C-alpha positions as CSV (number, residue, x, y, z in Angstrom):
1,M,0.1,0.0,0.0
2,M,1.2,3.5,-0.8
3,H,0.9,6.4,1.7
4,V,-0.4,9.7,0.2
5,E,-0.9,12.8,1.7
6,F,-3.5,15.4,0.6
7,F,-3.2,19.1,1.3
8,P,-6.3,21.5,2.0
9,V,-5.0,24.2,-0.5
10,V,-6.2,26.3,-3.3
11,V,-3.8,26.5,-6.3
12,T,-4.6,29.7,-8.4
13,K,-3.6,30.4,-12.1
14,Y,-0.2,31.9,-11.9
15,P,-0.7,35.8,-12.4
16,D,-0.4,36.7,-15.8
17,D,0.9,40.5,-15.0
18,E,4.0,42.7,-15.1
19,D,5.0,42.0,-11.6
20,H,5.4,38.3,-12.2
21,A,8.0,36.8,-14.4
22,P,6.7,34.3,-16.6
23,I,7.3,30.3,-16.0
24,L,9.6,29.0,-18.5
25,E,8.6,25.4,-17.7
26,D,5.5,23.0,-18.2
27,E,3.2,24.4,-15.5
28,S,1.5,21.1,-15.5
29,L,4.5,19.5,-13.9
30,A,3.9,21.9,-10.7
31,R,3.7,19.8,-7.4
32,I,2.9,20.8,-3.8
33,V,5.6,19.4,-1.4
34,R,6.3,19.9,2.2
35,A,9.9,22.4,2.5
36,R,11.7,19.4,4.1
37,D,10.9,17.3,0.7
38,V,12.2,20.2,-1.9
39,C,15.5,19.0,-3.7
40,D,18.0,21.1,-5.1
41,G,17.1,22.3,-8.5
42,D,13.4,22.2,-7.8
43,L,11.8,25.6,-8.9
44,I,9.9,27.1,-6.4
45,L,6.9,28.8,-7.3
46,A,4.8,29.9,-4.3
47,S,4.0,29.7,-0.7
48,F,0.8,29.1,1.1
49,D,-0.9,31.6,3.4
50,D,-3.0,30.4,6.4
51,Q,-6.3,29.8,4.5
52,G,-4.1,27.5,2.2
53,R,-4.3,30.0,-0.6
54,T,-1.3,30.2,-3.1
55,D,1.0,33.2,-2.5
56,Y,3.1,33.5,-6.1
57,F,6.6,34.9,-5.9
58,N,7.4,37.7,-8.1
59,D,9.9,35.4,-9.7
60,Q,10.4,31.3,-9.3
61,Y,14.1,30.6,-8.1
62,P,15.6,27.3,-8.1
63,A,16.1,25.7,-4.5
64,S,19.8,25.2,-3.4
65,G,19.0,24.1,0.2
66,F,21.6,23.8,3.1
67,A,21.4,23.6,6.8
68,Y,19.3,26.2,8.6
69,D,21.7,27.9,11.2
70,R,19.8,30.0,14.2
71,T,23.1,32.1,14.4
72,C,23.4,33.0,10.9
73,R,23.5,37.0,10.2
74,C,21.8,37.1,6.9
75,G,19.1,39.2,8.1
76,V,16.4,36.4,7.4
77,C,17.0,33.5,9.5
78,C,16.8,35.5,12.8
79,Y,13.0,35.6,12.3
80,F,12.9,31.8,12.5
81,A,15.1,31.6,15.5
82,H,12.2,31.4,18.0
83,E,10.5,28.2,16.1
84,L,10.3,25.2,18.0
85,G,10.2,22.9,14.9
86,P,12.6,22.4,12.3
87,V,13.5,24.9,9.8
88,V,15.2,24.4,6.5
89,V,16.9,26.7,4.2
90,L,15.9,26.2,0.5
91,A,18.0,28.6,-1.0
92,D,20.9,31.6,-0.7
93,N,20.0,34.6,-2.7
94,S,23.0,36.5,-2.8
95,G,23.6,36.5,0.7
96,W,20.1,36.2,2.1
97,C,19.0,32.8,3.1
98,D,15.5,31.6,2.1
99,P,14.4,29.9,5.5
100,W,10.8,27.9,5.5
101,L,9.1,25.8,8.4
102,A,10.2,22.4,7.5
103,G,6.2,21.2,7.4
104,A,5.3,24.2,5.4
105,L,3.8,23.8,2.0
106,V,5.5,24.7,-1.0
107,L,4.5,24.9,-5.1
108,I,7.3,23.6,-6.8
109,I,8.5,22.3,-10.4
110,P,10.6,19.2,-9.5
111,S,13.7,19.3,-11.3
112,S,13.4,15.5,-12.5
C-alpha cells in the first residue's frame, strides 16, 4: 500500500501581469510538497497563506538548500530563531537565506 498525503490548499492560476516573471517550464508539472521535501534544483513557485491559498512569488527560483543556522547573520534567519519545529533553508539568494518551516507547503516544479 502506498501512503498519499493530501493538502487542503487552493492553487490559483499563475498571475499574468507585469509584476510576475513568466514561468518558462511546463506548469502542468507543478507539485505541492513540504519544504523538507524540496530538492536542489526544484523550481520554487509559491508558498501558501494560513487559509491555504497560493501566494506566488514575483519570480520563481531554483532551490539550493543547506542546513539552517539560528546564528546566521543574513538578516532573515533570525526571524525563524524562535521556532520550536525544524527549519530548512531552500536557497541562498545573494547572501540572503530563504528559511522555511520544514512542514510548510511549497508549490514547485520538480527538477527531475
